[in-house]
C-alpha positions in Angstrom: -4.1 -110.9 76.1 -5.6 -108.9 73.4 -6.5 -106.0 76.0 -3.1 -106.2 77.3 -1.4 -105.7 73.8 -3.9 -102.8 73.0 -2.7 -101.0 76.5 0.7 -101.3 75.5 0.1 -99.9 72.0 -1.8 -97.0 73.5 1.2 -96.2 75.7 3.6 -96.1 73.0 1.7 -93.8 71.1 1.4 -91.1 73.9 5.1 -91.3 74.6 5.8 -90.6 71.0 3.3 -87.8 71.0 5.1 -86.2 74.2 8.3 -86.9 73.0 7.4 -84.9 69.5 5.8 -81.9 71.6 9.1 -81.7 73.7 11.0 -81.3 70.5 8.9 -78.5 69.3 9.7 -76.3 72.3 13.0 -74.3 72.0 15.3 -75.6 74.5 18.7 -73.8 75.6 21.6 -75.9 75.5 24.6 -75.2 77.2 28.1 -74.7 75.5 29.8 -75.8 78.5 29.0 -76.7 82.3 31.8 -74.5 83.9 31.2 -70.7 83.7 33.9 -68.4 83.2 34.9 -66.3 86.5 36.6 -63.3 86.8 36.9 -59.9 89.0 36.1 -56.6 87.8 38.4 -53.3 88.5 36.4 -52.6 91.6 36.5 -56.3 92.9 33.0 -57.5 91.7 32.9 -61.2 91.5 31.4 -62.1 88.2 30.6 -65.2 86.0 29.9 -65.8 82.5 27.6 -68.3 81.4 26.7 -69.3 77.7 23.8 -70.9 76.4 22.2 -71.6 72.9 18.9 -70.7 71.6 18.0 -71.4 68.1 20.1 -69.7 65.8 21.6 -67.5 68.6 24.3 -67.7 71.2 23.5 -66.0 74.4 25.9 -64.6 77.0 24.6 -63.8 80.6 27.5 -61.9 82.8 26.4 -62.1 86.5 28.2 -60.0 89.1 28.1 -59.5 92.6 29.9 -56.4 94.4 30.3 -55.2 97.8 27.4 -54.5 100.0 25.4 -57.2 98.4 25.3 -55.3 95.2 24.2 -57.5 92.4 23.5 -57.1 88.6 23.5 -59.1 85.2 23.5 -58.1 81.5 22.7 -60.2 78.5 24.5 -60.7 75.0 23.8 -62.2 71.9 25.2 -63.0 68.4 26.0 -65.8 66.0 29.5 -66.6 66.7 29.2 -70.1 65.2 29.5 -68.2 61.8 33.3 -67.7 62.8 35.5 -70.7 61.8 38.1 -69.8 64.9 35.1 -69.9 67.1 33.9 -73.4 66.5 37.5 -74.6 66.7 37.9 -73.4 70.1 34.4 -71.3 71.4 35.5 -71.1 75.2 38.6 -68.6 74.0 36.3 -66.8 72.2 34.4 -65.9 75.4 37.7 -65.6 77.4 39.0 -62.7 75.2 35.6 -61.0 76.1 36.2 -61.6 79.7 39.8 -59.9 79.2 37.9 -56.9 78.2 35.1 -56.8 81.0 37.6 -57.2 84.0 39.2 -53.7 82.9 35.9 -52.1 84.0 34.6 -51.1 87.1 31.2 -52.2 86.1 30.9 -55.4 83.9 27.8 -54.3 82.5 28.6 -50.5 81.6 31.1 -51.2 78.8 30.7 -51.5 75.2 27.6 -52.4 73.4 29.1 -54.7 71.0 32.3 -56.9 71.6 34.5 -58.1 69.0 37.2 -60.7 70.0 40.4 -60.7 68.3 40.0 -64.3 66.8 36.7 -63.2 65.0 37.6 -59.4 64.7 37.1 -59.1 60.8 33.8 -60.7 61.0 30.5 -58.4 60.8 28.7 -57.2 63.7 26.1 -60.0 63.4 28.6 -62.6 64.3 29.8 -60.6 67.5 28.3 -60.4 70.9 25.8 -57.4 71.0 24.2 -55.9 74.2 20.6 -57.1 74.8 19.4 -55.9 78.1 20.9 -55.3 81.7 19.4 -55.3 85.4 19.0 -53.0 87.0 19.2 -50.4 84.3 22.0 -48.0 84.4 20.7 -44.6 85.3 21.6 -42.0 82.5 24.3 -39.2 83.7 22.2 -36.0 84.3 23.4 -33.3 81.8 25.5 -30.6 83.4 24.3 -27.1 82.1 27.2 -24.7 82.3 26.6 -21.7 84.6 26.1 -18.3 83.1 29.0 -16.0 83.1 27.9 -13.6 85.8 28.7 -9.7 85.1 30.3 -8.0 87.9 28.0 -6.1 90.3 28.3 -2.5 90.6 28.9 -1.1 94.4 25.8 0.3 95.7 25.5 4.0 96.0 27.8 4.7 92.7 25.9 5.6 89.7 28.1 5.3 86.6 28.7 8.3 84.6 26.3 8.9 81.8 28.0 8.7 78.3 27.0 11.7 76.2 27.9 12.4 72.6 31.5 13.0 72.5 32.4 16.8 71.8 33.9 17.7 68.7 37.0 20.1 69.4 37.6 22.3 66.8 41.2 23.2 66.4 42.1 26.8 67.1 43.7 28.6 64.5 47.2 29.3 64.8 48.2 32.8 65.7 49.7 35.0 63.2 52.4 37.0 63.9 51.8 40.9 63.3 54.4 42.9 61.9 55.1 45.7 64.1 53.8 49.2 62.9 57.0 51.1 62.0 56.6 54.7 62.9 55.4 56.7 59.8 58.0 58.8 58.5 56.7 62.2 57.1 58.4 63.1 54.0 60.6 66.2 54.4 58.8 69.0 53.2 59.9 71.3 50.2 60.3 74.4 52.7 62.5 72.6 55.2 64.5 71.4 52.4 65.1 74.7 50.9 65.7 76.2 54.4 68.5 73.5 54.9 70.1 74.4 51.8 69.7 78.3 51.9 69.8 79.4 55.8 72.1 78.6 58.6 71.3 75.7 60.7 70.4 77.6 63.7 67.7 79.3 61.6 66.2 76.4 59.9 62.9 76.7 61.5 62.2 80.3 60.9 63.5 80.1 57.4 61.2 76.9 56.6 58.4 78.8 58.6 58.8 81.9 56.3 59.4 79.9 52.9 56.4 77.8 53.7 54.3 80.7 54.3 55.3 82.4 51.1 54.7 79.3 49.0 51.2 79.0 50.5 
C-alpha cells in the first residue's frame, strides 16, 4: 500500500515538472483559425495567417501563382497597443489585405502597413516587413548611354582652323582737285603793246618793247 502511494506521488511530481517546462517554452497562439484569403492583381492566390509570439503579433502572407510559383513574406508589430485593434483584430488585417490585393506580387509592396483604424499610432504598433522567400532580386542599375559624337565621313579632312586674319580697312580715296592750267600773268611789254600799237602788230611791238626794257 505504501509502495503504491509512493509511486502515485512520484508520477504527480513528474507531471508537474513537465507542465512547468512546457510553460517556459514560447508558444505561438493563433488569433483565429480561418486565414484571410485574397487574390493579387496578377491572380496569385494568397492567404494571411496571424499568430502571436511573446509581445509581438506576426503575420505571414503565403501566395501561389501560375506555373507553381510560390512565395511568402513575414511581418510583425504590436497592434494590440491600438484600442481599435483589440475591439476587432480581424478587421485590422482585412484593411492590410485591401492593400495587398492591389499588387501584382503580394510581397513586393510597402515595408510597413498602417491600416486606417490604427493610422495615428506609432510605427511600433504597425506591421513591419521582416523577411521574405524567395528574396526579390534587386533591379539592375541602368547606365545611360553616352552621347555619341557624329562620325566624320572617311577621306574628308576638316580644314585646319588658323588664326583669323585681321583686315585693315583701306583708307578712303581722297578726291584730288584737278589742276587748273597755270595762267601766266600778262607781261608788261604785252600790256604796253596792246595799249600803244595796232592789234595786228601786238607781237612785234611787244618783242621790241621787251628788247628795249632788257
